[in-house]
C-alpha positions in Angstrom: 60.2 97.3 -74.7 62.3 95.0 -72.7 60.1 91.5 -72.0 59.9 91.4 -68.3 61.5 88.3 -66.7 60.1 85.2 -65.8 58.9 84.5 -62.5 62.0 82.3 -61.5 64.2 84.8 -62.8 62.4 87.5 -60.8 63.2 85.3 -57.9 66.7 84.8 -58.6 67.1 88.3 -59.4 65.5 89.6 -55.6 67.4 87.1 -53.7 70.8 87.5 -55.5 70.3 91.5 -54.5 70.8 90.8 -50.8 72.6 87.5 -51.2 74.9 87.7 -54.0 76.1 83.9 -55.1 73.1 82.1 -53.7 71.5 79.8 -56.0 68.0 78.8 -56.8 67.3 76.0 -58.9 65.1 75.6 -62.0 62.4 73.4 -60.1 63.0 75.1 -56.2 59.6 75.0 -54.7 58.0 78.0 -52.8 59.0 76.0 -49.6 62.8 75.8 -50.5 62.5 79.8 -51.3 61.1 80.5 -48.6 63.9 78.4 -46.6 66.7 80.6 -48.3 65.1 83.8 -47.3 65.0 82.6 -43.4 68.5 80.8 -44.0 70.2 84.2 -45.5 68.1 86.8 -43.0 66.7 88.4 -46.1 63.2 90.0 -44.8 60.1 89.6 -47.0 59.7 93.0 -47.7 63.2 93.3 -49.3 62.7 90.5 -51.2 58.8 91.5 -52.5 60.3 94.7 -53.2 63.5 93.3 -55.3 61.1 91.0 -57.1 59.1 94.1 -58.1 62.4 95.8 -59.4 63.3 93.0 -61.3 59.6 92.4 -62.7 59.9 95.7 -64.4 59.1 95.8 -68.1 61.7 99.0 -68.1 64.5 97.5 -65.8 66.7 97.1 -69.3 66.5 100.7 -69.8 68.2 102.0 -66.4 71.6 101.7 -67.6 72.7 105.5 -66.6 70.8 105.4 -63.5 72.1 101.9 -62.4 75.5 103.2 -62.9 75.8 106.1 -60.9 78.4 106.4 -58.5 78.9 108.9 -56.0 81.3 110.9 -54.2 81.6 112.1 -50.5 83.3 115.4 -48.7 84.5 114.7 -45.4 84.2 118.1 -43.3 85.4 118.7 -39.4 82.6 117.6 -36.8 82.0 121.4 -36.3 80.8 121.9 -39.8 78.4 118.5 -39.5 77.2 118.8 -36.1 73.3 119.4 -36.0 73.1 119.3 -32.0 73.3 122.9 -31.4 72.3 124.5 -28.1 73.2 121.3 -26.6 76.3 119.9 -24.5 75.8 117.0 -26.5 77.8 116.9 -30.2 75.7 115.0 -32.3 77.5 114.9 -35.9 76.5 113.6 -39.8 78.8 110.9 -41.4 78.9 111.6 -44.7 79.3 107.9 -45.8 75.7 107.5 -44.0 74.2 110.4 -45.7 75.4 108.5 -49.1 74.0 105.5 -47.8 70.4 107.4 -47.3 70.9 109.1 -50.8 71.2 105.7 -52.6 68.1 103.8 -50.4 65.9 106.7 -50.9 66.7 106.2 -54.6 65.9 102.9 -54.7 62.7 103.7 -52.7 61.5 105.8 -55.8 62.3 103.5 -58.0 60.1 101.0 -56.3 56.9 103.3 -56.2 57.8 104.2 -59.7 57.8 100.7 -60.7 54.5 99.3 -58.4 52.5 102.4 -60.0 53.1 101.7 -63.0 52.5 97.9 -62.9 48.9 99.4 -61.8 49.3 101.8 -65.0 49.4 105.1 -63.0 52.4 106.8 -63.7 52.3 108.6 -60.0 55.1 111.0 -60.4 52.6 112.8 -62.8 50.2 112.5 -60.5 51.9 114.8 -57.9 53.0 117.0 -60.7 56.4 119.2 -60.5 55.4 121.2 -57.9 54.8 118.3 -54.9 57.8 116.0 -56.7 60.3 118.1 -54.4 58.5 117.8 -51.1 58.1 114.4 -52.0 61.8 113.5 -52.5 62.5 115.3 -49.2 59.8 113.5 -47.2 61.4 109.9 -48.4 65.2 110.9 -47.6 63.8 112.8 -44.1 62.5 109.0 -43.6 66.1 107.0 -44.6 67.5 109.3 -42.9 65.4 108.8 -40.0 65.2 105.2 -40.1 69.0 104.8 -40.1 69.6 107.6 -37.0 66.2 106.9 -34.8 68.3 106.7 -31.6 69.3 110.0 -32.6 67.1 111.9 -34.2 62.8 112.2 -34.0 60.1 113.0 -36.3 58.9 116.2 -35.8 55.6 115.6 -34.0 54.0 118.4 -35.9 53.7 118.4 -39.6 54.6 122.6 -40.0 57.4 122.1 -37.2 61.0 122.9 -37.4 63.4 121.0 -38.0 61.6 118.2 -39.7 63.7 115.8 -37.7 64.7 116.7 -33.7 68.0 115.9 -32.0 67.4 113.4 -28.9 70.2 114.9 -27.0 69.7 115.0 -23.5 68.2 118.3 -23.0 66.3 117.5 -26.0 64.7 114.6 -24.2 64.3 116.1 -21.1 62.3 118.9 -23.3 60.0 116.4 -24.9 59.3 114.7 -21.7 57.8 117.4 -19.9 55.8 117.9 -23.4 53.8 114.5 -23.5 50.2 113.9 -23.4 48.8 111.2 -20.8 49.3 108.7 -23.5 53.2 109.3 -23.4 52.6 110.8 -26.9 54.5 114.4 -27.7 51.6 117.1 -27.5 51.2 117.9 -31.2 51.0 121.9 -30.8 53.1 123.8 -33.4 53.9 126.0 -30.5 56.1 123.4 -29.1 58.1 121.9 -32.3 58.5 125.3 -34.5 61.4 125.7 -33.7 62.4 122.7 -31.8 65.1 123.9 -29.8 67.7 121.6 -29.7 68.9 121.3 -32.9 68.2 118.6 -35.8 67.7 118.2 -39.5 65.7 120.2 -42.0 65.4 118.5 -45.2 64.5 120.3 -48.5 64.8 119.2 -52.0 65.2 120.8 -55.5 65.3 120.4 -58.6 66.2 123.5 -59.7 65.2 126.1 -62.3 65.0 126.3 -66.2 64.7 129.2 -68.5 61.1 130.5 -69.2 58.8 128.5 -71.2 58.9 131.7 -74.2 62.8 131.1 -74.3 62.8 126.8 -74.0 59.9 124.3 -73.9 59.7 123.4 -70.1 61.0 119.4 -69.5 58.0 117.3 -68.9 57.7 114.7 -65.9 60.3 112.1 -66.7 62.7 114.7 -68.7 65.7 115.3 -67.5 66.4 119.4 -66.2 69.8 119.1 -66.5 71.1 120.3 -70.0 69.1 123.8 -69.5 69.5 123.9 -66.1 70.0 128.0 -65.2 69.9 127.9 -61.4 68.9 126.3 -58.3 67.4 127.3 -54.3 65.7 125.9 -51.6 62.1 127.5 -50.5 61.1 127.9 -46.4 58.0 129.5 -44.8 60.5 131.7 -42.9 64.0 133.4 -42.8 65.1 131.2 -39.6 66.0 127.8 -41.1 69.7 127.7 -39.5 70.3 124.0 -40.0 69.7 123.0 -43.6 70.0 119.0 -45.4 69.7 120.5 -49.0 69.1 118.0 -51.7 69.3 118.3 -55.5 67.5 115.8 -58.3 66.5 115.2 -61.7 65.1 112.7 -63.4 67.5 110.2 -64.4 66.2 107.3 -67.4 63.1 108.7 -66.2 62.9 108.3 -62.5 63.5 111.2 -59.9 67.0 110.5 -58.9 69.0 112.4 -55.8 72.4 113.4 -57.5 73.7 116.1 -54.9 73.4 116.4 -51.3 74.4 119.6 -49.4 74.5 120.5 -45.3 75.1 123.9 -43.4 74.2 124.4 -39.7 75.7 128.2 -40.4 72.6 129.6 -42.1 71.5 133.1 -41.0 68.7 133.9 -39.1 68.1 137.4 -39.1 64.6 138.4 -39.8 64.4 141.0 -42.6 66.3 142.4 -45.6 69.7 141.9 -44.0 69.6 138.0 -44.1 72.5 137.6 -46.2 71.4 133.7 -46.9 67.1 134.0 -47.2 65.2 136.7 -48.7 62.8 138.5 -47.0 59.0 136.5 -46.6 56.7 137.3 -49.1 53.0 136.4 -47.7 50.2 135.5 -50.0 48.0 139.0 -50.2 44.3 139.0 -49.8 42.5 138.1 -52.7 45.7 137.3 -54.7 48.0 133.9 -54.6 46.9 131.1 -52.5 50.7 129.7 -52.3 51.8 129.6 -48.6 54.7 132.3 -46.9 57.5 131.7 -48.7 61.2 132.6 -48.3 63.6 131.8 -51.0 67.2 131.5 -50.7 69.5 134.0 -51.9 71.8 133.1 -54.6 74.6 135.4 -52.9 77.4 137.7 -54.7 80.0 135.1 -52.7 80.6 131.8 -51.6 79.9 132.7 -47.9 76.1 133.4 -48.9 73.2 131.2 -49.7 73.2 129.0 -52.4 76.9 129.1 -52.9 77.1 129.0 -49.3 75.2 125.4 -49.6 77.3 124.7 -52.4 80.4 125.1 -50.4 79.0 122.7 -47.9 78.5 119.5 -49.9 78.2 115.7 -48.7 77.7 113.9 -52.1 78.1 114.3 -55.1 77.8 112.5 -58.3 81.5 111.3 -60.0 80.1 111.2 -63.8 81.1 114.9 -65.2 78.0 114.5 -67.0 75.9 115.1 -63.8 78.8 116.9 -62.0 79.2 119.8 -64.0 76.2 121.6 -64.2 75.9 121.3 -60.7 78.4 122.4 -59.6 78.3 125.2 -61.8 74.9 126.4 -60.2 76.2 125.9 -56.9 79.4 127.7 -57.1 81.3 124.6 -56.2 
């Protein structure tokens, strides 16, 4: 196992991460370090996060993850629009999406390191069933942070979409549905669906062969070598605007590898929907899982998973990651 860096080395690494070229002398006092942070405008939260990452004993084992690079796909404004049913056009910037992918991966790494410092493997506790939701929530948080003037977190945890577009019509709608303290009323009926667009975020790590054919990868083990397929799941067939993420374990840590976006998924309810399979509801006395609609794999590029694949925004450059992803999503 790699020896953790000294306290001073961790401080140097933290400052250098946000202010390359800044020199921290061997005899630096706490006051000197504080002055550097203030002078360079480095937030304490960012500094301590970077110091934690630098202090991790596993830092030296992340050569593959640290070397990941991404390419982006510049699409038309119409293809990138998410303010549907509005006179205003809000569109995604693929470069911003790439930035959110990187910042989300950094947050995931920080959580991994912080919990391991307390001998807790947080991702094992979550389990595979909850990890995708966790990754999606973190990405939605990063997207909201960079777009908080045009996107609002849905007031209801079960609302659709996850982030609501703050168009003029949307703002007027929200103002009509505030409580006396000025906060949006939480009633689900008001926010599912929110009528003026936004972004729904879902993540997947794909499907692998049955355990009878091949041992299932454990938490921390890459699924790419035996990846069979991938799709996203919703609670209904009416998800029209979708931000689809694909992630895998890289150097043992959940890592977003690709991002897709479509604003034209079919919303017909029933078996004729070409993008979403009919919603399966739990039977009395049977499964306790919630209602779920699984995206169809589609026989053409115009439907389901392949349709999402044609809407890619961010993909890894390295062929080892890219090849199985393009195969599964029909890119």
